C-alpha positions in Angstrom: 19.9 9.9 33.9 21.2 11.2 37.1 24.8 10.3 38.1 23.4 8.8 41.3 21.0 6.2 39.3 23.7 5.5 37.0 26.1 4.6 39.6 23.6 2.3 41.3 22.8 0.4 37.8 26.6 0.0 37.1 26.8 -1.5 40.9 23.9 -3.7 40.0 25.1 -4.8 36.7 28.5 -5.6 38.3 27.2 -7.4 41.2 24.8 -9.3 38.4 28.3 -10.1 36.6 30.0 -11.2 39.9 27.2 -13.6 40.8 27.0 -15.2 37.4 30.9 -15.9 37.1 30.5 -17.6 40.4 27.8 -19.9 39.3 29.2 -20.9 36.0 32.4 -21.3 37.6 31.2 -23.9 40.4 29.2 -25.7 37.3 31.7 -25.9 34.6 34.7 -26.0 36.4 34.6 -29.7 37.5 33.4 -31.0 34.3 36.7 -29.2 32.7 38.8 -30.9 35.0 37.1 -34.1 34.3 37.9 -33.9 30.6 41.2 -32.9 31.1 41.9 -35.9 33.1 40.2 -38.3 30.7 42.6 -36.6 28.0 45.8 -37.3 29.6 44.0 -41.3 30.4 43.7 -41.5 26.6 47.3 -40.4 25.9 48.6 -42.9 28.1 47.2 -45.6 26.9 48.0 -44.6 23.4 51.7 -44.2 24.3 51.8 -47.5 25.8 50.0 -49.5 23.0 52.5 -47.8 20.6 55.7 -47.7 22.0 57.3 -46.5 18.4 55.6 -43.0 18.9 57.4 -40.4 20.9 55.0 -38.0 23.2 56.5 -35.2 21.5 55.0 -36.3 18.4 52.1 -37.3 19.9 51.5 -33.5 21.0 52.4 -32.4 17.5 49.7 -34.4 16.1 46.8 -33.7 18.4 47.7 -29.7 17.8 47.4 -30.4 13.9 44.1 -32.2 14.5 42.6 -29.3 16.5 43.6 -26.7 14.0 42.1 -28.6 11.4 39.3 -29.2 12.7 39.1 -25.3 14.0 39.4 -24.6 10.1 36.2 -26.5 9.3 37.8 -30.1 8.3 35.9 -33.1 9.3 37.4 -36.1 11.0 35.1 -38.4 9.6 36.2 -37.9 6.0 39.7 -38.3 4.4 41.4 -38.0 1.0 39.9 -41.5 0.0 36.4 -40.9 0.7 34.1 -39.7 -2.2 32.0 -37.2 0.2 31.0 -34.2 -1.5 30.2 -32.5 2.1 31.6 -28.9 2.2 31.6 -26.3 5.1 31.4 -23.9 2.3 28.7 -25.0 0.1 26.0 -22.6 -1.0 23.4 -23.5 1.8 26.3 -23.2 4.5 27.7 -20.1 3.0 24.2 -18.6 2.7 23.4 -19.5 6.9 26.9 -18.2 7.7 26.4 -14.5 5.8 22.9 -14.5 7.9 25.2 -14.9 11.1 27.3 -12.0 10.3 24.2 -9.5 9.5 22.1 -10.7 12.8 25.2 -10.4 14.9 24.6 -14.2 16.0 28.2 -15.0 14.9 28.2 -18.7 16.1 32.1 -19.2 15.7 31.4 -23.1 14.7 32.8 -21.3 11.1 35.4 -18.9 10.9 37.3 -16.9 8.2 41.1 -18.0 7.6 42.1 -15.9 4.4 42.9 -12.2 4.5 40.5 -11.5 1.8 37.7 -13.2 3.5 38.4 -11.2 6.6 38.6 -8.1 4.5 35.5 -8.7 2.8 33.7 -9.3 6.1 34.5 -5.9 7.5 32.5 -4.0 4.7 30.0 -6.6 4.5 29.0 -6.4 8.0 29.0 -2.6 7.9 26.6 -2.5 5.3 24.7 -5.7 5.9 24.0 -4.7 9.7 22.1 -1.7 9.3 20.4 -3.1 6.4 19.1 -6.0 8.3 17.7 -3.7 11.4 15.6 -1.6 8.9 14.3 -4.8 7.8 14.0 -6.5 10.8 11.6 -3.2 12.4 9.5 -3.6 9.1 8.8 -7.3 9.7 8.6 -6.7 13.6 6.0 -4.1 12.6 4.0 -6.1 10.4 4.1 -8.9 12.7 3.3 -7.3 15.9 0.4 -5.7 13.9 -1.2 -9.1 12.5 -0.6 -10.8 16.2 -2.6 -7.8 17.8 -5.3 -7.7 15.0 -6.0 -11.5 15.7 -6.1 -10.8 19.5 -8.1 -8.0 19.0 -10.9 -10.5 17.8 -10.9 -12.4 21.1 -10.6 -9.2 23.3 -14.1 -8.1 21.6 -15.7 -11.7 22.1 -14.4 -11.5 26.0 -16.0 -7.8 25.8 -19.5 -9.1 24.5 -19.3 -11.4 27.5 -19.1 -8.6 29.9 -15.6 -9.4 31.1 -14.1 -6.3 32.9 -11.6 -4.4 30.5 -8.8 -4.5 33.2 -9.0 -8.3 32.9 -9.2 -8.4 29.5 -6.1 -6.2 29.1 -4.0 -8.8 30.9 -5.5 -11.9 29.1 -4.8 -10.4 26.0 -0.9 -9.2 27.2 -0.6 -13.0 28.1 -2.4 -14.7 24.8 0.3 -12.2 22.7 3.5 -13.9 24.7 1.9 -17.6 24.6 1.2 -17.3 21.2 4.7 -15.9 20.0 6.2 -18.7 22.3 4.3 -21.4 20.5 5.3 -20.2 17.2 8.8 -19.1 17.7 10.1 -21.4 20.6 8.4 -24.1 21.2 7.7 -25.7 17.6 11.7 -24.9 16.4 12.3 -26.7 19.4 10.2 -29.9 18.7 11.5 -29.6 15.0 15.2 -29.4 15.9 14.8 -32.3 18.2 13.5 -34.5 15.4 16.0 -33.1 12.9 19.0 -32.9 15.1 18.3 -35.6 17.3 18.8 -33.2 20.4 17.3 -33.7 23.2 14.9 -31.1 24.6 17.0 -29.4 26.8 19.7 -29.1 24.0 17.1 -27.8 21.2 15.7 -24.9 23.8 18.9 -24.3 24.8 19.9 -23.4 21.0 16.6 -21.7 20.3 17.2 -19.2 23.3 20.7 -18.7 22.6 19.9 -17.9 19.2 17.0 -15.8 19.6 19.0 -13.7 22.1 21.9 -13.3 19.7 24.1 -14.8 22.0 25.4 -17.6 19.6 27.8 -19.8 21.4 28.1 -22.0 18.4 28.6 -25.4 20.5 25.0 -26.0 19.0 24.4 -25.3 15.9 21.6 -26.4 13.1 22.7 -28.0 10.1 26.3 -28.3 11.2 26.2 -32.1 11.4 27.1 -33.9 8.3 24.3 -35.7 8.1 22.2 -33.0 7.1 22.8 -33.1 3.4 19.5 -30.9 2.5 20.9 -27.7 1.1 17.7 -25.8 1.8 17.8 -26.6 5.5 20.0 -23.9 6.7 18.7 -21.2 4.9 14.8 -22.0 6.2 16.7 -21.9 9.7 17.7 -18.5 8.9 14.5 -17.0 8.0 13.1 -18.8 11.3 15.7 -16.7 13.1 14.6 -13.5 11.3 10.7 -14.1 12.1 11.9 -15.1 15.8 13.9 -11.7 15.9 11.3 -9.7 14.9 8.6 -11.2 17.4 11.3 -10.2 20.2 11.5 -6.9 18.7 7.7 -6.3 18.7 7.7 -7.4 22.2 10.2 -5.0 23.0 8.4 -2.6 21.2 5.0 -3.2 22.9 6.2 -2.9 26.3 8.1 0.6 25.6 5.0 1.7 24.3 3.2 0.7 27.4 5.9 2.1 29.6 5.2 5.6 27.8 1.6 5.1 27.9 1.8 4.6 31.7 3.9 7.6 32.0 1.6 9.9 30.0 -1.2 8.8 32.1 0.7 9.5 35.1 1.6 13.0 34.4 -2.2 13.5 33.1 -3.4 12.4 36.5 -1.2 14.5 38.4 -2.0 17.5 36.0 -5.6 17.1 37.1 -4.8 16.6 40.9 -3.0 19.8 40.5 -5.7 21.7 38.8 -8.2 20.4 41.3 -6.3 21.5 44.5 -5.8 24.8 42.6 -9.7 25.1 42.3 -10.8 23.9 46.0 -7.7 26.6 47.5 -9.6 29.3 45.5 -13.1 28.1 46.6 -12.1 28.0 50.1 -10.5 31.1 50.0 -13.6 33.0 48.4 -16.0 31.3 51.0 -13.7 32.7 53.8 -13.4 36.2 52.6 -17.3 36.5 52.3 -17.7 35.1 55.9 -15.3 37.1 57.3 -17.0 40.5 56.0 -15.8 44.0 54.5 -13.5 44.9 57.7 -11.6 41.3 57.1 -8.0 41.8 55.4 -8.1 40.9 52.2 -6.6 37.7 50.7 -3.3 37.8 49.1 -3.2 38.8 45.4 -2.9 36.1 43.0 -1.2 36.4 39.4 -2.4 39.3 37.4 -3.9 38.2 34.5 -4.0 40.7 31.5 -7.6 42.6 30.5 -8.7 43.5 27.7 -9.7 46.6 26.6 -13.3 47.7 26.4 -15.1 48.0 23.0 -14.9 51.1 21.5 -18.2 53.4 21.6 -19.9 54.7 18.7 -18.8 57.8 17.8 -21.7 60.7 17.3 -21.2 64.3 15.4 -19.8 67.0 17.3 -22.4 69.4 16.6 -25.1 67.5 18.0 -25.0 67.4 22.0 -25.3 63.7 23.4 -28.8 63.0 24.8 -28.7 61.5 28.2 -30.1 57.8 28.1 -33.1 57.5 30.4 -32.0 55.4 33.7 -34.2 52.2 32.6 -32.7 52.0 29.2 -29.2 52.1 30.4 -29.7 49.7 33.2 -31.2 47.2 30.7 -28.1 47.9 28.2 -25.2 47.5 30.4 -25.5 44.2 32.0 -24.2 43.4 35.0 -20.6 41.5 35.2 -20.5 37.6 35.6 -19.5 36.8 38.9 -16.2 35.4 39.5 -15.6 31.6 39.8 -12.3 29.6 40.0 -11.4 28.4 36.8 -8.7 25.6 36.0 -6.9 27.6 33.4 -6.5 31.1 32.9 -7.1 30.8 28.9 -10.4 30.1 29.7 -11.3 33.5 31.5 -9.6 35.4 28.6 -11.8 33.4 26.2 -15.2 34.3 27.9 -13.6 38.0 28.2 -13.3 38.0 24.4 -16.5 36.3 23.6 -18.7 38.4 25.9 -17.2 41.9 24.7 -17.8 41.0 21.2 -21.4 39.8 21.7 -22.0 43.0 23.6 -20.6 45.6 21.1 -22.6 43.4 18.5 -25.7 44.0 20.4 -25.2 47.8 20.7 -24.6 48.1 17.1 -27.6 46.1 16.0 -29.8 48.5 18.4 -28.2 51.5 17.3 -28.9 51.1 13.6 -31.1 48.2 12.2 -29.7 46.7 8.9 -31.5 47.5 5.8 -31.6 45.0 3.0 -29.9 45.7 -0.3 -32.0 47.1 -3.1 -34.5 48.8 -0.7 -34.5 52.3 0.2 -35.1 53.5 3.3 -38.4 54.7 4.0 -38.7 58.9 5.0 -39.8 59.3 8.4 -43.2 61.4 8.7 -42.4 65.0 8.9 -44.0 66.9 11.9 -46.7 69.4 10.7 -45.5 72.9 10.6 -46.0 75.2 13.6 -48.2 78.3 12.8 -46.0 81.3 12.8 -47.1 84.0 15.3 -46.3 87.6 15.4 -43.4 86.6 17.7 -41.8 84.8 15.0 -42.4 87.5 12.4 -40.8 90.1 14.4 -44.0 92.3 14.9 -44.1 93.7 18.5 -47.4 92.7 20.3 
């Protein structure tokens, strides 16, 4: 990435952060001030109703309660109640471990012992890469299954003579709609029923969870009313499938961008080749029309030519008989006319093929092949010429 592009992207992200900060400040700061005023009113009412309690003792008591709540204590239970509810039972501990390796980290439950914090360091270093591999595999299988199901619907659309571009757009929209229906809308309705949340609170929790933001203000199963030990593990498996779906969506978008980039490069290469072919054709036509007196066109890049095929050797004692002109014309074909090619390798391949073919033809004409196991028939001998007196050395 170029330096100017990186600086522009950094400026865009900073501008986005500043705009988000201004919006959140305008929306949330009045609510915070109102809550602080209400807390002051409640404190004054308590002090007036209980004059024996000083303001310092009340402040110390509030601090202790806040620390206890942060440690996972339930204010609705006390030492005299027989409630067996714990924030670290097996289901809650399983869910907490899942929030570590998925990097969500709600923050509603935290570690308060040194041994637990030390174990969490090594547990996260091993579990996060392991979960990443699992997420990649599940996302691949899930995306393949969804695309296979959508492929059958695409086949139906193609049978109905729907244009392929429209089919691609419909399949992409269907892929997103099916995923949102399974992993966003359905869990929203389930959380509305199980947690007694509003629809906005439920979809807020779903989006915050699947984007691994995890504020912790809304956590499924954190309510003491949920006494089922299998509820939070089932929520974790939903998180696994939802994250895998989002990973497959991101992978599909990346593959689509790579395909578009590859197709664009191929089209630009085709346009470059067509432009080169058109330039060569125009140059050849201009040269032919200008005649022999016109200056030659600028030379192109020289291409290496292969050496001609070797001629068959003949014995030194026998003189080489000149070939008839007609036969020589027939055996030496005229070279093919030059044509504009897109790639130099095509021209070289044509030269190799033509030279090999011509040498094979010459060898076939010079000496026909004789099948094995048969002897070549002796050529008929010419009749002996009668000897005259000159041949015998007698003077006439």
